[in-house]
N, CA, C and O atoms as a CHARMM CRD file, in Angstrom:
* protein
*
  300
    1    1 MET  N     27.19100  12.82900  -1.93100 PROA 1      0.00000
    2    1 MET  CA    25.83900  13.06800  -1.07700 PROA 1      0.00000
    3    1 MET  C     25.42700  12.48700  -0.11700 PROA 1      0.00000
    4    1 MET  O     25.76600  11.30800  -0.01400 PROA 1      0.00000
    5    2 ILE  N     24.75200  12.94300   0.69900 PROA 2      0.00000
    6    2 ILE  CA    24.12900  11.94000   2.16200 PROA 2      0.00000
    7    2 ILE  C     23.09900  12.86500   1.91200 PROA 2      0.00000
    8    2 ILE  O     23.13000  14.04800   1.57500 PROA 2      0.00000
    9    3 CYS  N     22.03500  11.95700   2.18300 PROA 3      0.00000
   10    3 CYS  CA    20.42700  12.26300   2.96500 PROA 3      0.00000
   11    3 CYS  C     20.26500  11.94000   4.15100 PROA 3      0.00000
   12    3 CYS  O     20.20400  10.74700   4.45000 PROA 3      0.00000
   13    4 LEU  N     20.17300  12.79100   4.96500 PROA 4      0.00000
   14    4 LEU  CA    19.84900  12.49200   6.63000 PROA 4      0.00000
   15    4 LEU  C     18.38300  12.60400   6.70400 PROA 4      0.00000
   16    4 LEU  O     17.84000  13.68600   6.48200 PROA 4      0.00000
   17    5 THR  N     17.63300  11.42100   7.03800 PROA 5      0.00000
   18    5 THR  CA    16.18400  11.94800   7.29200 PROA 5      0.00000
   19    5 THR  C     16.14500  10.89800   8.51400 PROA 5      0.00000
   20    5 THR  O     16.95400  10.04200   8.87200 PROA 5      0.00000
   21    6 GLY  N     14.50800  11.41700   9.16500 PROA 6      0.00000
   22    6 GLY  CA    14.76100  10.45700  10.43500 PROA 6      0.00000
   23    6 GLY  C     12.82400  10.39500  10.27600 PROA 6      0.00000
   24    6 GLY  O     12.28700  11.07200   9.39900 PROA 6      0.00000
   25    7 ASP  N     12.23900   9.78800  10.93700 PROA 7      0.00000
   26    7 ASP  CA    10.66800   9.45000  11.44000 PROA 7      0.00000
   27    7 ASP  C     10.31300  10.08500  12.54200 PROA 7      0.00000
   28    7 ASP  O     11.19900  10.06100  13.39600 PROA 7      0.00000
   29    8 VAL  N      9.44400  10.58900  12.81300 PROA 8      0.00000
   30    8 VAL  CA     9.21600  11.28000  14.28900 PROA 8      0.00000
   31    8 VAL  C      7.72100  10.46600  14.30300 PROA 8      0.00000
   32    8 VAL  O      6.97400  10.48100  13.32400 PROA 8      0.00000
   33    9 HSD  N      7.39500   9.72900  15.61200 PROA 9      0.00000
   34    9 HSD  CA     6.08400   9.16400  15.66000 PROA 9      0.00000
   35    9 HSD  C      5.19700  10.24300  16.70800 PROA 9      0.00000
   36    9 HSD  O      5.78400  11.26700  17.05700 PROA 9      0.00000
   37   10 HSD  N      4.20800  10.07500  17.05500 PROA 10     0.00000
   38   10 HSD  CA     3.48700  10.96600  17.95600 PROA 10     0.00000
   39   10 HSD  C      3.26100   9.78800  19.24600 PROA 10     0.00000
   40   10 HSD  O      2.72300   8.70400  19.02300 PROA 10     0.00000
   41   11 ALA  N      3.57900  10.04700  20.11100 PROA 11     0.00000
   42   11 ALA  CA     3.61000   9.45900  21.74200 PROA 11     0.00000
   43   11 ALA  C      2.25500   8.46900  21.87400 PROA 11     0.00000
   44   11 ALA  O      2.43000   7.35500  22.36900 PROA 11     0.00000
   45   12 SER  N      1.10700   8.80300  21.50200 PROA 12     0.00000
   46   12 SER  CA     0.44800   7.67400  21.81200 PROA 12     0.00000
   47   12 SER  C     -0.06700   6.60200  20.52100 PROA 12     0.00000
   48   12 SER  O     -1.04000   5.84700  20.52400 PROA 12     0.00000
   49   13 LEU  N      0.78500   6.79300  19.61400 PROA 13     0.00000
   50   13 LEU  CA     1.06700   5.63000  18.92900 PROA 13     0.00000
   51   13 LEU  C      1.49400   4.38700  19.22600 PROA 13     0.00000
   52   13 LEU  O      1.10800   3.45600  18.51900 PROA 13     0.00000
   53   14 HSD  N      2.65400   4.07600  20.68900 PROA 14     0.00000
   54   14 HSD  CA     3.06100   3.57400  21.19400 PROA 14     0.00000
   55   14 HSD  C      3.58500   2.25900  20.68700 PROA 14     0.00000
   56   14 HSD  O      3.30500   1.11300  21.03700 PROA 14     0.00000
   57   15 ILE  N      4.42500   2.71800  19.76100 PROA 15     0.00000
   58   15 ILE  CA     5.14700   1.46400  18.86900 PROA 15     0.00000
   59   15 ILE  C      6.40200   0.92700  19.80800 PROA 15     0.00000
   60   15 ILE  O      6.90900   1.47200  20.78900 PROA 15     0.00000
   61   16 ASN  N      6.66100  -0.07600  19.29600 PROA 16     0.00000
   62   16 ASN  CA     7.65900  -1.05200  20.01700 PROA 16     0.00000
   63   16 ASN  C      9.21600  -0.33500  20.08700 PROA 16     0.00000
   64   16 ASN  O     10.04700  -0.54200  20.97200 PROA 16     0.00000
   65   17 ASP  N      9.36500   0.51800  18.96400 PROA 17     0.00000
   66   17 ASP  CA    10.96200   1.45300  19.09000 PROA 17     0.00000
   67   17 ASP  C     10.56300   2.35400  20.71700 PROA 17     0.00000
   68   17 ASP  O     11.40700   2.46100  21.60700 PROA 17     0.00000
   69   18 GLN  N      9.24600   2.88100  20.82000 PROA 18     0.00000
   70   18 GLN  CA     9.27600   3.97100  21.95200 PROA 18     0.00000
   71   18 GLN  C      9.49100   3.16400  23.03200 PROA 18     0.00000
   72   18 GLN  O     10.07700   3.71700  23.96300 PROA 18     0.00000
   73   19 ARG  N      9.22700   2.15800  23.16400 PROA 19     0.00000
   74   19 ARG  CA     9.72600   1.35700  24.69400 PROA 19     0.00000
   75   19 ARG  C     11.31200   1.31300  25.13100 PROA 19     0.00000
   76   19 ARG  O     11.84400   1.01400  26.20000 PROA 19     0.00000
   77   20 TYR  N     11.87600   1.75300  23.80300 PROA 20     0.00000
   78   20 TYR  CA    13.60500   1.54800  24.18800 PROA 20     0.00000
   79   20 TYR  C     14.23400   3.24700  24.53600 PROA 20     0.00000
   80   20 TYR  O     15.40100   3.45900  24.86600 PROA 20     0.00000
   81   21 ILE  N     13.24300   4.26100  24.38400 PROA 21     0.00000
   82   21 ILE  CA    13.67900   5.37800  24.84800 PROA 21     0.00000
   83   21 ILE  C     13.80200   5.24600  26.64100 PROA 21     0.00000
   84   21 ILE  O     12.97500   5.09800  27.54100 PROA 21     0.00000
   85   22 ALA  N     15.39900   5.39700  26.57800 PROA 22     0.00000
   86   22 ALA  CA    15.66100   5.47500  28.03700 PROA 22     0.00000
   87   22 ALA  C     15.33800   6.41100  29.20400 PROA 22     0.00000
   88   22 ALA  O     15.46600   6.12900  30.39600 PROA 22     0.00000
   89   23 GLU  N     14.90400   7.55800  28.69500 PROA 23     0.00000
   90   23 GLU  CA    14.72100   8.28900  29.70700 PROA 23     0.00000
   91   23 GLU  C     13.11800   8.44100  29.63100 PROA 23     0.00000
   92   23 GLU  O     12.48800   8.59900  28.58500 PROA 23     0.00000
   93   24 PRO  N     12.65600   8.37800  30.72500 PROA 24     0.00000
   94   24 PRO  CA    11.14400   8.14600  30.86900 PROA 24     0.00000
   95   24 PRO  C     10.11100   9.36500  30.59500 PROA 24     0.00000
   96   24 PRO  O      8.89300   9.21400  30.50400 PROA 24     0.00000
   97   25 HSD  N     11.01600  10.98500  30.44200 PROA 25     0.00000
   98   25 HSD  CA    10.59700  11.96900  30.48300 PROA 25     0.00000
   99   25 HSD  C     10.53600  11.92400  28.53400 PROA 25     0.00000
  100   25 HSD  O      9.71400  12.52600  27.84400 PROA 25     0.00000
  101   26 LEU  N     11.26000  11.34800  28.21300 PROA 26     0.00000
  102   26 LEU  CA    11.88500  11.90200  26.60200 PROA 26     0.00000
  103   26 LEU  C     10.10600  11.12200  25.69600 PROA 26     0.00000
  104   26 LEU  O      9.31800  10.37000  26.27000 PROA 26     0.00000
  105   27 THR  N      9.99300  11.55800  24.47000 PROA 27     0.00000
  106   27 THR  CA     9.31800  11.16900  23.69300 PROA 27     0.00000
  107   27 THR  C      9.95700  11.36200  22.13200 PROA 27     0.00000
  108   27 THR  O     10.83500  12.22400  22.10800 PROA 27     0.00000
  109   28 GLU  N      9.70400  10.77800  20.94500 PROA 28     0.00000
  110   28 GLU  CA    10.15400  10.84800  19.73100 PROA 28     0.00000
  111   28 GLU  C     10.21800  12.45600  19.32900 PROA 28     0.00000
  112   28 GLU  O     10.95400  12.86500  18.43000 PROA 28     0.00000
  113   29 VAL  N      9.49100  13.17500  19.98500 PROA 29     0.00000
  114   29 VAL  CA     9.39900  14.20300  19.40300 PROA 29     0.00000
  115   29 VAL  C     10.14800  15.35200  20.30700 PROA 29     0.00000
  116   29 VAL  O     10.46700  16.44300  19.83300 PROA 29     0.00000
  117   30 ARG  N     10.36300  15.01100  21.52000 PROA 30     0.00000
  118   30 ARG  CA    11.54200  15.70400  22.51800 PROA 30     0.00000
  119   30 ARG  C     12.77800  15.45800  22.02300 PROA 30     0.00000
  120   30 ARG  O     13.74000  16.21500  22.15200 PROA 30     0.00000
  121   31 ILE  N     12.77300  14.12600  21.30100 PROA 31     0.00000
  122   31 ILE  CA    14.11100  13.75600  20.74800 PROA 31     0.00000
  123   31 ILE  C     14.63800  14.63300  19.75900 PROA 31     0.00000
  124   31 ILE  O     15.70800  15.23800  19.69000 PROA 31     0.00000
  125   32 ALA  N     13.36600  14.54800  18.79400 PROA 32     0.00000
  126   32 ALA  CA    13.66400  15.40400  17.66700 PROA 32     0.00000
  127   32 ALA  C     14.05400  16.91000  17.76400 PROA 32     0.00000
  128   32 ALA  O     14.40700  17.57400  16.79000 PROA 32     0.00000
  129   33 ALA  N     13.97200  17.29300  18.80000 PROA 33     0.00000
  130   33 ALA  CA    14.14000  18.82400  19.09000 PROA 33     0.00000
  131   33 ALA  C     15.34800  18.76800  19.80600 PROA 33     0.00000
  132   33 ALA  O     15.80600  19.86900  20.11300 PROA 33     0.00000
  133   34 LEU  N     16.04700  17.68200  20.18800 PROA 34     0.00000
  134   34 LEU  CA    17.27000  17.63800  20.36000 PROA 34     0.00000
  135   34 LEU  C     18.29200  17.28100  19.34500 PROA 34     0.00000
  136   34 LEU  O     19.46300  17.65900  19.35200 PROA 34     0.00000
  137   35 TYR  N     17.75600  16.55800  18.52300 PROA 35     0.00000
  138   35 TYR  CA    18.48500  16.08000  17.59700 PROA 35     0.00000
  139   35 TYR  C     18.34100  17.49300  16.50600 PROA 35     0.00000
  140   35 TYR  O     19.27700  17.44200  15.70800 PROA 35     0.00000
  141   36 ALA  N     17.81400  18.21300  16.35700 PROA 36     0.00000
  142   36 ALA  CA    17.64400  19.22800  15.50200 PROA 36     0.00000
  143   36 ALA  C     18.90700  20.44800  16.25000 PROA 36     0.00000
  144   36 ALA  O     19.28700  21.48900  15.71500 PROA 36     0.00000
  145   37 ARG  N     19.17900  20.10400  17.09700 PROA 37     0.00000
  146   37 ARG  CA    20.50900  21.10100  18.06800 PROA 37     0.00000
  147   37 ARG  C     21.51100  20.58100  17.07200 PROA 37     0.00000
  148   37 ARG  O     21.99300  21.17000  16.10400 PROA 37     0.00000
  149   38 LEU  N     21.74800  19.23700  17.54900 PROA 38     0.00000
  150   38 LEU  CA    23.06200  18.50500  17.18000 PROA 38     0.00000
  151   38 LEU  C     23.13500  18.75900  15.53600 PROA 38     0.00000
  152   38 LEU  O     24.27200  18.96300  15.10900 PROA 38     0.00000
  153   39 LEU  N     21.89500  18.76900  14.42700 PROA 39     0.00000
  154   39 LEU  CA    22.01100  19.71000  13.04500 PROA 39     0.00000
  155   39 LEU  C     22.78700  21.01600  13.51600 PROA 39     0.00000
  156   39 LEU  O     23.86200  21.35500  13.02000 PROA 39     0.00000
  157   40 GLU  N     22.33300  21.49900  14.21500 PROA 40     0.00000
  158   40 GLU  CA    22.75500  23.15100  13.94500 PROA 40     0.00000
  159   40 GLU  C     24.63200  23.06200  14.40100 PROA 40     0.00000
  160   40 GLU  O     25.62400  23.55000  13.86100 PROA 40     0.00000
  161   41 LYS  N     24.43100  22.12600  15.73200 PROA 41     0.00000
  162   41 LYS  CA    26.06400  22.14100  15.92800 PROA 41     0.00000
  163   41 LYS  C     27.24500  21.67200  14.92300 PROA 41     0.00000
  164   41 LYS  O     28.35000  22.21200  14.86700 PROA 41     0.00000
  165   42 TYR  N     26.84600  20.64100  14.18700 PROA 42     0.00000
  166   42 TYR  CA    27.07000  20.24100  13.01200 PROA 42     0.00000
  167   42 TYR  C     26.77300  20.96500  11.56600 PROA 42     0.00000
  168   42 TYR  O     27.19100  20.36400  10.57600 PROA 42     0.00000
  169   43 HSD  N     26.38300  21.67000  11.45300 PROA 43     0.00000
  170   43 HSD  CA    25.73000  22.32300  10.26900 PROA 43     0.00000
  171   43 HSD  C     25.21700  21.35500   9.16400 PROA 43     0.00000
  172   43 HSD  O     25.66200  21.21700   8.02400 PROA 43     0.00000
  173   44 VAL  N     24.25800  20.76700   9.71700 PROA 44     0.00000
  174   44 VAL  CA    23.94400  19.33800   8.44600 PROA 44     0.00000
  175   44 VAL  C     22.34200  19.69700   8.56200 PROA 44     0.00000
  176   44 VAL  O     21.64400  19.83500   9.56700 PROA 44     0.00000
  177   45 LYS  N     22.03100  19.79500   7.22700 PROA 45     0.00000
  178   45 LYS  CA    20.27400  19.57800   6.82500 PROA 45     0.00000
  179   45 LYS  C     20.05400  18.31500   7.34200 PROA 45     0.00000
  180   45 LYS  O     20.93200  17.64800   7.89000 PROA 45     0.00000
  181   46 SER  N     18.56700  17.86100   7.13900 PROA 46     0.00000
  182   46 SER  CA    18.23600  16.39000   7.57900 PROA 46     0.00000
  183   46 SER  C     16.76300  16.61200   6.80200 PROA 46     0.00000
  184   46 SER  O     16.75400  17.69700   6.22100 PROA 46     0.00000
  185   47 THR  N     15.95800  16.12100   6.70300 PROA 47     0.00000
  186   47 THR  CA    14.50300  15.52300   6.57800 PROA 47     0.00000
  187   47 THR  C     13.83600  14.89400   7.74900 PROA 47     0.00000
  188   47 THR  O     14.34000  13.84500   8.15100 PROA 47     0.00000
  189   48 LEU  N     12.46800  15.49600   8.55100 PROA 48     0.00000
  190   48 LEU  CA    11.87200  14.78300   9.25200 PROA 48     0.00000
  191   48 LEU  C     10.76400  14.38400   8.96400 PROA 48     0.00000
  192   48 LEU  O      9.93800  15.29300   8.87500 PROA 48     0.00000
  193   49 TYR  N     10.26200  13.04000   8.71200 PROA 49     0.00000
  194   49 TYR  CA     8.65300  12.83100   8.27700 PROA 49     0.00000
  195   49 TYR  C      8.05300  12.54300   9.48200 PROA 49     0.00000
  196   49 TYR  O      8.29600  11.53600  10.14800 PROA 49     0.00000
  197   50 ILE  N      7.21400  13.47500   9.79300 PROA 50     0.00000
  198   50 ILE  CA     6.58300  13.30300  10.88200 PROA 50     0.00000
  199   50 ILE  C      5.24300  13.18000  10.92400 PROA 50     0.00000
  200   50 ILE  O      4.56400  13.93600  10.22900 PROA 50     0.00000
  201   51 CYS  N      4.52600  12.03700  11.89000 PROA 51     0.00000
  202   51 CYS  CA     3.24500  12.26900  12.03600 PROA 51     0.00000
  203   51 CYS  C      2.44400  12.98000  12.17800 PROA 51     0.00000
  204   51 CYS  O      2.62500  13.67600  13.17700 PROA 51     0.00000
  205   52 GLY  N      1.16000  13.28300  11.39900 PROA 52     0.00000
  206   52 GLY  CA     0.61300  14.42700  11.57900 PROA 52     0.00000
  207   52 GLY  C     -0.26600  14.49100  13.39000 PROA 52     0.00000
  208   52 GLY  O     -0.72100  15.52200  13.88500 PROA 52     0.00000
  209   53 ARG  N     -0.28200  13.36300  13.92400 PROA 53     0.00000
  210   53 ARG  CA    -0.77600  13.71200  15.32300 PROA 53     0.00000
  211   53 ARG  C      0.32900  14.55600  16.19500 PROA 53     0.00000
  212   53 ARG  O     -0.07200  15.21600  17.15400 PROA 53     0.00000
  213   54 CYS  N      1.67300  14.53300  15.86900 PROA 54     0.00000
  214   54 CYS  CA     2.54300  14.90900  16.56800 PROA 54     0.00000
  215   54 CYS  C      2.31400  16.63700  16.35700 PROA 54     0.00000
  216   54 CYS  O      2.77000  17.33700  17.26100 PROA 54     0.00000
  217   55 PHE  N      1.69600  17.26300  15.31600 PROA 55     0.00000
  218   55 PHE  CA     1.16100  18.61700  15.56000 PROA 55     0.00000
  219   55 PHE  C     -0.03800  19.06200  16.14900 PROA 55     0.00000
  220   55 PHE  O     -0.29600  20.23300  16.42600 PROA 55     0.00000
  221   56 THR  N     -0.76100  18.08100  16.33000 PROA 56     0.00000
  222   56 THR  CA    -2.10100  18.22800  17.12600 PROA 56     0.00000
  223   56 THR  C     -1.75900  18.09200  18.30500 PROA 56     0.00000
  224   56 THR  O     -2.05800  19.01700  19.06000 PROA 56     0.00000
  225   57 GLU  N     -1.18300  17.16200  18.74900 PROA 57     0.00000
  226   57 GLU  CA    -0.81800  16.50700  20.07900 PROA 57     0.00000
  227   57 GLU  C      0.44400  17.02400  20.95900 PROA 57     0.00000
  228   57 GLU  O      0.43600  17.21900  22.17400 PROA 57     0.00000
  229   58 GLU  N      1.22100  17.15000  20.31800 PROA 58     0.00000
  230   58 GLU  CA     2.47100  17.47000  20.83000 PROA 58     0.00000
  231   58 GLU  C      3.51700  18.76400  20.31300 PROA 58     0.00000
  232   58 GLU  O      4.74500  18.83400  20.25900 PROA 58     0.00000
  233   59 TRP  N      2.42800  19.74200  19.96400 PROA 59     0.00000
  234   59 TRP  CA     3.18300  21.07400  18.94400 PROA 59     0.00000
  235   59 TRP  C      4.02000  21.72300  19.93900 PROA 59     0.00000
  236   59 TRP  O      5.01200  22.28300  19.47200 PROA 59     0.00000
  237   60 GLU  N      3.86300  21.78400  21.17600 PROA 60     0.00000
  238   60 GLU  CA     4.78900  22.68300  22.18600 PROA 60     0.00000
  239   60 GLU  C      6.25000  22.07900  22.11100 PROA 60     0.00000
  240   60 GLU  O      7.29700  22.71100  22.24200 PROA 60     0.00000
  241   61 ASP  N      6.13200  20.98700  21.91800 PROA 61     0.00000
  242   61 ASP  CA     7.51200  20.08900  22.17200 PROA 61     0.00000
  243   61 ASP  C      7.94100  19.86400  20.79000 PROA 61     0.00000
  244   61 ASP  O      9.15700  19.78200  20.61400 PROA 61     0.00000
  245   62 LEU  N      7.10800  19.74000  19.70300 PROA 62     0.00000
  246   62 LEU  CA     7.66400  19.74200  18.32400 PROA 62     0.00000
  247   62 LEU  C      8.14300  21.25400  17.64400 PROA 62     0.00000
  248   62 LEU  O      8.98800  21.34100  16.75300 PROA 62     0.00000
  249   63 LYS  N      7.74200  21.90400  17.98500 PROA 63     0.00000
  250   63 LYS  CA     7.77800  23.68200  17.40700 PROA 63     0.00000
  251   63 LYS  C      9.45500  23.45100  17.16800 PROA 63     0.00000
  252   63 LYS  O      9.94300  23.30300  16.04800 PROA 63     0.00000
  253   64 PRO  N     10.11500  23.44900  18.23200 PROA 64     0.00000
  254   64 PRO  CA    11.63600  23.68000  18.13800 PROA 64     0.00000
  255   64 PRO  C     12.22900  22.83300  16.89500 PROA 64     0.00000
  256   64 PRO  O     13.14300  23.37900  16.27800 PROA 64     0.00000
  257   65 ALA  N     11.81900  21.59700  16.47700 PROA 65     0.00000
  258   65 ALA  CA    12.43300  20.61100  15.40500 PROA 65     0.00000
  259   65 ALA  C     11.56300  21.29000  14.27600 PROA 65     0.00000
  260   65 ALA  O     12.07300  21.45000  13.16700 PROA 65     0.00000
  261   66 ALA  N     10.34800  21.66800  14.50500 PROA 66     0.00000
  262   66 ALA  CA     9.63100  21.43600  13.02000 PROA 66     0.00000
  263   66 ALA  C      9.70300  23.07700  12.22800 PROA 66     0.00000
  264   66 ALA  O      9.53600  23.20400  11.01500 PROA 66     0.00000
  265   67 THR  N      9.92800  24.02900  12.98900 PROA 67     0.00000
  266   67 THR  CA    10.35300  25.27000  12.75500 PROA 67     0.00000
  267   67 THR  C     12.00700  25.16700  12.34600 PROA 67     0.00000
  268   67 THR  O     12.48000  26.02300  11.59900 PROA 67     0.00000
  269   68 HSD  N     12.83000  24.10000  12.86600 PROA 68     0.00000
  270   68 HSD  CA    14.17700  24.63800  12.64000 PROA 68     0.00000
  271   68 HSD  C     14.92100  24.88200  11.05200 PROA 68     0.00000
  272   68 HSD  O     14.73300  24.15000  10.08000 PROA 68     0.00000
  273   69 PRO  N     15.45900  25.62900  11.07600 PROA 69     0.00000
  274   69 PRO  CA    15.77400  26.42500   9.23300 PROA 69     0.00000
  275   69 PRO  C     16.59600  25.03800   8.89400 PROA 69     0.00000
  276   69 PRO  O     16.76300  24.80800   7.69700 PROA 69     0.00000
  277   70 LEU  N     16.99900  24.31600   9.62200 PROA 70     0.00000
  278   70 LEU  CA    17.77200  22.83000   9.13700 PROA 70     0.00000
  279   70 LEU  C     17.08700  21.91800   9.11800 PROA 70     0.00000
  280   70 LEU  O     17.59300  20.87600   8.70300 PROA 70     0.00000
  281   71 VAL  N     15.69000  21.89800   9.53900 PROA 71     0.00000
  282   71 VAL  CA    14.81700  20.51600   8.84800 PROA 71     0.00000
  283   71 VAL  C     14.09400  20.94200   8.04700 PROA 71     0.00000
  284   71 VAL  O     13.76600  22.12300   7.93400 PROA 71     0.00000
  285   72 GLU  N     13.72800  19.98000   7.34300 PROA 72     0.00000
  286   72 GLU  CA    12.94600  20.05800   6.25400 PROA 72     0.00000
  287   72 GLU  C     11.53100  19.08100   6.69400 PROA 72     0.00000
  288   72 GLU  O     11.78400  17.93600   7.06700 PROA 72     0.00000
  289   73 VAL  N     10.17900  19.48200   6.65800 PROA 73     0.00000
  290   73 VAL  CA     9.26200  18.45800   7.36100 PROA 73     0.00000
  291   73 VAL  C      9.03500  17.68300   6.07600 PROA 73     0.00000
  292   73 VAL  O      8.90100  18.23000   4.98100 PROA 73     0.00000
  293   74 GLY  N      9.01200  16.77900   6.21700 PROA 74     0.00000
  294   74 GLY  CA     7.89400  15.60700   5.44500 PROA 74     0.00000
  295   74 GLY  C      6.83600  14.90900   6.30300 PROA 74     0.00000
  296   74 GLY  O      6.69000  14.95400   7.52400 PROA 74     0.00000
  297   75 GLY  N      6.02600  14.15400   5.22800 PROA 75     0.00000
  298   75 GLY  CA     4.76400  13.67300   5.89100 PROA 75     0.00000
  299   75 GLY  C      4.29900  12.37200   4.81500 PROA 75     0.00000
  300   75 GLY  O      3.28000  11.71900   5.04000 PROA 75     0.00000
């Protein structure tokens, strides 16, 4: 069994990991949406642990990942 998980932090947190995102227009939330598309491509389920502020500060960008049928949301 494989358990695929990931953490998604809101952009306003400004953690060190975020400075390594190569594209300036991308955020962890936007990358999570791209990640959800990869899950669909390979028919894999995943759990994303999403910071609560992502829902209030970045909902429009988060919605594709948070509502995706292959993504379980944890927090």
